[in-house]
N, C-alpha and C positions, 0 to 999 in steps of 0.2 A: 632407384628412386630419384627423380629429378625435381627438385623445387622450381617452380615457375612463380616469379615475383613481379609485382607491379608496385612501385613505391615502397619497397620492401624495407627501407631504412626507417621510414616513418612508422610503418605497421609493426616492425620489430619492437619499437618502443611500447607499443600497446600490449605486448606479451609480458612486459615487465610485471604488470599487476597479477598476471597469471602465475609466474613463477615465484613471487612473493608469497602468495596465498598457498601454493604447493609446498614450498618450503616450510611455511609455517604449520601446515597440516600434518606433514610427515615428521618434522623435528620436535613439535611441541610435546607429544607423548612421550619423548625420551627423557623429559624432565619430571621431577617428582612434586607432589603436592601442588601449591599455588604457582610454582615457577611454571608449570605447564600452560596455566592460564595465561601469565604475563607474555609468554612467547606467542601463543596463538592470537591473543587480542592485539598485541603491538604489531604483529607481522600483518594481520588483517587491517588495522588502521593505516598503516604505511601503504599498503597496496590500494586502499580506498582513496587516500589522499592523492597517490600517484595517478590513479585512473581519472580522478576528477581533474588534476592538473593537465593531463595529456588531452582529455576530451575538450577542455576549454581552449587549449592551444590548437587543437585540431579545428575547432569551430571558427577561432580567429583566423587561421590560415586558409580555411576552405568554407568561407561564408556561404557559399551556394550549396553546400552539403554534397560536393562531388564524392564519388565512390573510390575508395582505396581497397585494393584486393591483394591477398596473397593466397597462393594455391599450392597444395602439396599433392603430386601424382604418386599414387601407390600401386604400381604394376597393373597387370591385367588378370589377376588371380581371382578364382570364384569366391564370392562372398566379400572379400576384402579388397578387390581391385576397385579402382575409381579415383575420383578427384575429391579431395576435402578442401574447402576453401574458407577462409575467414575474410570478413569485409567490414568497412568502416565508412559510415556516412553521417549526415546530420542527424537522421532519426536515432541511429545507435548512439551517437556521441551525447545526444541530450539525455537519453535514458541512463546512460553510464554516469553522467553528472548526478542524477537523482540517486542512484545506488551508491556513488562514491560519497556523497553528503551524509546519507542516513546510515551507511555502512561504518563510516568513521565514528559517528556519534554512538551507534550501537556497540561497536567494538571496544571503545574506550569505557563505556558505561558498564560492559560486561566484566571488566577486570575486578571490580568491587562486588558487582551484583552476584555474579555466578559463584564466587567464593563462598557464599553463604550455604552452597550445597557440599562443601567439603565434609567428608565423613559420612555423607548420605548417598551421594551419587558420584560417578566417575568423572573426575575433572578431566582426565587424560581422554576419555572418549569425547567429551565435549570439544575439547581442544583440537581434536582430530576432524571432527564433523563440522564445527563452525566455520573454518576457512573454506572447506569444500563447498559448503552452501553458498557462500558469497562467490567463489570461483564459478560455480555452475550458472548462476545468474548472469555473471559476467560474460561467460561463454555463450549463453543464449543470445546476448546482445551483439556479440560480434561474429556469430556463425553466419558464413555465406553459402552454406551448404545444407540440404534437407537432412541428411544422415547425421551430420554434426550437431544440427539444431535439435534433433530427436534425442540424441544421446545426451546432450547438455540438458535438455528439458526433463528427461527422466532422472539424470543425476540430481537435478534440483528438487524433484519430487520425493526422492529416496532420502536425501539429506534432510529435507524438511520433516519427513516422517519421524526420523531419529530425534531431531530437536524437539518436536511437539511431544513426543513420549520420553523426554529426558528424565522426568520424575519417574523412575521405574516402579517405585512403590505405589504410585497412584493409579488405582484401576481406571479412574475417570479419564486421566491423561492417555492411558493406553488405549482405551476404547475410542476416544476422540481421534487419536493418531491413525488407528485402523479405519475408521469412517472416512477420514481425509484420504487415506490411501485408496480406498475403494472408489471414490468419486474422482480422484485424481487419474487413476489408471483408466477409469471410463473415458474421461475427457481425452487422455492421451491416445487412447485406442482410436478415437473418432479422428483426432488430428493426423495420426499415422495413416489412417485410410485415405484422407483428403490429400496429404502431401505425397504419398507414395503414388496415388492415382495420377496426380499432377506431373510427377517426375517420369512416369512411365509414358505420359503423352508428349512430354517434352523431350524424352530420350536423354535426360540429364538430370542430375540432383542439384546443380548449382542454381542459386536464387536467379541469377541474371538470365539463364535459360527459360525461367518461368515467365519473365516479363514479356508481355505481348502474345502470350500463349492464347490461342483461339479455342474457346470452349463452346459446345453446343448449349442451347437455352436449357433443356432439362438438367444437364449435368452441371451447369453454372448455379442453378438454384440449390441443387443437392450439395455442391462444394461449399456454397455459402452458408447452408444450414449446419454442414459438419464443423465449419469454422466457428460459427456463432455458438454452438453448444459446447464444442471442445474448449474454446478459450473461455466461454461464459462460465464454465465449471470452475476453472482456475481463478477467474475473476470473482466468483461467488455472486454472480448476478441471479436475481430471483427469476425463476424458481429452482436454480441450480446452486442454492446458497447454503444448504443445510449443514455442510461440514464446517464452515467458518466460525460460527458462534460457539461451537464446541472445541475446535482445535486451537484457535488463537489464544483464548484465555489460559489454557493449560500449559503452554510453552513458557520458559523463562521470560521475563518481561522485555528484555532486550531483543530476544528472538521474536516476540510478538510485534514489536515495533518493526522488524524487518519484514515479517509475514504481511502484515497489514498495510505497512508503508511502502513496500516495494514488490514482494513477490507476486501479489495479485495484480500488480501493474504489469507484469510480463505478459499478461493476457492483452493489455491495451496495446503493448508493442506488437504482439502477434497479430492482432486485428489490423493495425496500421501497416504492418510489414506485408502481410500476405493478401488481404482482401482489398486494399487499397493501392499500395505501392507497387506490388507485383502483378496482380490480376485485375483486369478491368472487368469488374463484375457489375450487376445492376445496382448502381450506387443508391438509387431511391429506395429500392427494396431493402437493401442492406441497411441503409441509414434509418429507415422507418422502424425496422425490427429492433435495431440497437437503441433507438431513442425510446421505444415502448418498454423494452427490458430495463432501460436506465431509469425511467421515471417510476416504474413499479418497484425497482430496487430502492430508490430514494425514499418513497413513501413508506414501504414496508420496513426498511432498516430503521427509520426514526421512530415509527409506531412501536417497534419491539424495543428500541434503546430507552424510550421514555419510561418503560414499566420496569426496567432491570434494577435490582438491588446489589448486584455484583459489578464492581467498577470496571473489570476487564471485559465481562460480558456485555455491558453498556457500550464500551468502545468498539467491541467486535461488531456488534449490530450497527453502530454508526459507520463502520467501515463499508458495510453493505450499501449504506445510503450514499456515501461519498463516491463509491465506484460508480453508483448509479448516475450521480451528477456528471462524471467524466463521460460516461457512455451517452448520456442524453446530449452532451455537447458535440461529441463525435457524430452521433446519429443525426442530430439536427443539422450539423454542418454538411452532411452528405446529402440530406434531403433537399437542402437549399442550394447545393452546388449547381452551377457555377456562380450563383449569386455572391456578392461580396460578403453579405451577412453570414453565409456559410463558412467563409474563411474565418470571420471573428469568433463564430462558435466553436470551430475546430481548434483554433489557436488557443482559446480560453480553456478548452477541455484538456489540452496538453499542459497548459500552465496550471491547471487544478491538479493534474497528476503530480507536479512538483510540489505544490502547496500542501496537498493531502499526505504526501510523504513526510513533510516537515512536521505539520501540527499533529498528525495522527501518531507518528512516532514519538513525538514529544509527550502526548497524552499517555501513551504506553509506558514510557520511562517515568513519568511522575507517579503513575499507579504502582510501578515497581518499587519506586522509592517508599511509598507508603507501606507496601508489603515488606520491604527491607526492615523498616522500623517497627512496624506494629504486627507483622505476621497476619494481616488480614486484608481482604479486598471486599469485605462485606460493609456496604455504605450504612447499614443499620447500626453497625457497631462503632464506626469511625465518628470523629468530630473533633474541632478545635485544634487542628494540626498547624494552622497558619502561623501561630506564634512561635512554634517549636521547629518548623521547617519552612522558613520565610522563601528560600530560593526555589524549593519544590512548589510552594504555594503560587508565587509569582509566575513561574513557568507554566503551571497547570492552569491558572487564569488566563495567561496570553493565549495558550493554545486553545482554551475553551471559547474564548472570544473569536479567535481566528476561524475555527471550524464553524462557528455560528454564523460567520459572515459580517462581523461587526467591523465597521471601518475604524481606523484606516489600515487594518491589518490585511495580510495577503489573501486570506479566504474570501474577504469581501470582494476584492478585485476580480477574481477568477469566476466566483458564483454569479456575480452580477453581469459579467461579460459573456457568460453562458446563457443566462436567462434573457437579457435584453434583446439580442438579435432574433431570438426565437419569437418574442412578443411583437417586435417591429416587422417581422417578416409577414404577419397577417395570415399565415398558414393556420387554419382552425385547430388541427391536432397539435401542432407545436405550441401554439398559444395556450392551449388547455394544459399541455404538459408543463409549461412554464409556471402556470398558476399552481399546480400541484407541487412543483419544485419549490415555490416560495412558501407554501404550507409545510413542506418537509423541513425548510430552513428553520421556520419557526419552531417546530418540533425539536430540532437538534439544539437550539438554544435552550429550550425547556429541559431537555435531557442532561446538557452539560452544566446548567444551572444546579441540577440535583447533585452532580458529582462535585462541583466546587463547594457548594453550600454545606453539603453533608460531610465531606472529607475534611474541609479546612475551616469552615466558618461556624458551624453549629456548636452547641455545647460539647464539652468533653465526652468522648466516647467510652467504650468498655475497655480500652487498652490502658496499659500501664504508663502514665504520663512521665515518670521519672526516667524511663527508658527511651523516650522520644527526643531525637535531636536531628539536626540537619544531616544528610547523607554524606558520604566521603566525597573528596574532591573529584575523583575518577567518575563519580555519578552526577555530581552538581554541575560540572563543567559543560558536559554535553547537553544538559537541560538548558542551561543559560545560552549555549550556542544556538540551539534549535529555536528557542524563544526569540533571540536577537534576529534570526532570519525571518521569523514571522513578521516582525516589525519592518525590517529593512525591505523585504519583497513587497510589503504594502505600500511603501513610499516610492520605491524605485522598481515598480512593476514593469515599466517600459523596458527595461534591460532583457529580462527573459522573454517578453513578449516579442521583442525585436529579433532575439535569437531563434524563437520558434518559427517566426514568420519566414525569416530569410534562409535558415539553415534546414528546416524540417518540412514545412509545408510545401515549399517550392519544388522539393525533391518527391513529394507525395502526389499532390494534386496541383494543377496549374490554375491560378486565379489571376484576374486583372488587378495587379497590385496598386496601380495608380488610383483607382477608385477606392479600393478597400483601405488604403493609407488614410485617405481623407475621412472616411467613415470611422476607422479605428481612432484617428485623432479627435474626432468630435466626441465619440463616446468616452474616451479616457479624459477629455477635458471636462465633461460633465461629471465624471467621477471625482476629479479633483476638486470641483467646486462643492459638490455633495459632501466629500470628505472634510473639506474646510469647514463647512457649516456645522457638521456633526462634531468636529474637533472643538469648535468654540462652545457647542452645547456641553460636550464632555468636561472641558475645563470649568465651565460655569457650574455644572453639577458637582464637581469636586470641591470647588470653593464654597458652594452652598452646603455641602455635607460637612465641610470642615468647620464653618461658622455655627451650624447646627449642633454639632458635637460639643463645641466649646462654650456655646452660649445657652443650649437648652437646659431646662431644669428636669432632673431625674426624679420621678415619683414612683411609688410602688404600683404594681399592677392590681387593677380592680378585679375582684373575684366575685362580684354580685353579692357582696356583704358576707361571705364565708370563705375561709381559707381552705375548707375541705374540698372545694371544687377545683382547687389549683393543683395540677399534676406536679409530681416531684421534679420532672424535667420539662421545661417548656420547649415547644418545636415539634417537627414532624419527623418521623423516621422516614427512610428511603421508600419503604412500601406505601406509605400514605401520602406521598407527594402529589400523585395525579390520579387518585382513585375516581373522581369525578369525570376526568377524560376518559379513562379505561371503561367506566360504565357507559359513557355516552357513545363510544365506538366499540361496544362490546361484542356486536355481531362479528366484526373483523377478527377479534382475538379469539372468539369461540371457534371461527372457522379455521384459524391457524392451528389451534389445539386439536380440532377434529382431524386435520389433515396429517399432523405429526402422529396422533394416535393410531390412525387407521392405515397410514401408508409408510411414512418415513421411519418411525420407530421399529415396527416389525421387519421392514427390510434391513434395517441396521443390526437387529438382533440376529436375523437369519445370517448375515455375513459373518458376524463375530462368532456364531456357533460353528460355522465352518472352519473358523481359524482360532479354535479355542486353545491350541498349543502356541502360545506367543513366541516361545523360544525358536520354533522351527521358522516362523515368519521372519523374527530377527536375524537369524542365521543366514537365511536366503537373501535378505535384503542387504546385510552386511557384506556378503560375498559378491553381490551385484554391485554394491557402491565401490567396493575395492577394485574389482575388475575394470569398472568404468574409469575410475581414477587413474589406474595404471595405464590404460588405453590412451587417455587423454594426455597423459604425462609423455609417453612414447611419441605421440603425434606431434606435440609442441616441440620436443627435442629434434624430431626429424625436420621441422620447419627451421630450425636455426642451422 
């Protein structure tokens, strides 16, 4: 076995997070009770901080996104012979930074949050699976070989299955995990067909050999379709989304943050890597398909989020909407390529990938904090928590404003830099999609208004107030950290935009940067002015509210002359918030219910009936996970 290395010293540094996660995974179960949780979470936190630092250093030293590769030649034996390679470029480094930021927050948060399962679920099993989950996502990003990518992708899917079904006593969680597994394996099968076909055509499994590969027109469109559906299932794009609203709410909240915040973004990375960076497919066809699926997801996700009474289901549906924005930007950028407006849309979509990971991860963490203190995620039962959980309240408010696209927070910048180029382009379809995206953004504001007002600002809910207080420091600090990032990235958005433009896009698609720089500067200048005006309006509103509160005269509520008409509790419950909206758009909701009743639900029940013995499924997947982890361990040891 002969290692062949290019820039091996630099790349060996990128194996440090892998070994930290591996050590944490196998070492943590040796400890008892909550000690296993500390070992797993802290090793994962350190690994995530390390990968973030190394990626930032790499982008600083390789601003153009140059490729660093390391190869391992494994003989010429049947089945196992061949070359496995790892690679690092600007695209990988950028996504690793996103994983590192959210992984750090989720790992630290999990120290206190997952401890609530002690005595009910196996903390040792969680401590073994959790680092493997992060490790698998990390390996997906640094794989430079088709076979290693597929192995890492499957490891990610299997470990996610166990984390979604972590609450073993919950039948709902187990069914949601099995549904996720069914759809995930379907998507993986399509990806394997596409990748193996390409590897056979190139006579090599290395990514570099796929670049410049000439594909016939019929095969090109077939490969494009396989990639769109395969990655679309993982991303939960409509109509391949049905697993996400069931699976993400059932996982522990720090896992939900990682699932929605990053795991579904591996599909964004896959689309960028294979269909744009490596293969020169029909970009207009690919872009139009992605933009169409993106806007459908944005509208559908918000339409469903607005009617939810379950806080985590609300956020899960919102994730479908936000991944729709990302694909709208990517698709719109490809449709407009090589126009400079395409660059702006593409860069903004990748910026929104970072922003969504931060504010959606934060929203799931705040929902987890509420569950931690009240044992409820039912918005109809919650209320009045702002006074007792101020850090969680402020964090949830910041995240809600950010995801709604309210300036000067990060979500505003990325959302509007996706929409503006599509409107300016004059392309009829893209302009229409932009209008629908603005409509979806308004619905997002309404949905998150329900979350904040019902959970934190309404009258006291059914929970026991005496037991409610702020969450422990290990949970509060990650919330405050992500909330601060929402603010900082809103003001200093030019830093990630410059990184994406120079380190990622230049290595993916070549644009005329001299012209695009001028346009980007013009658009961001307008954003600065707009943000300044709204900032003044916001300050004026706060001052006005303060004067109103301290100077206003409080009088009793007029009840039409009789107190009998006054309800015991003023205010609306979560179900009653948007009943008029639901009535107005009732056809869409009835169509959704009909499709689920006649197609999705029967298919799910059929699959579950075939896998009624959960223990056999668990045993099979546990063995597969263990074998995969051992294989990857041996592979990385050989690289050293």
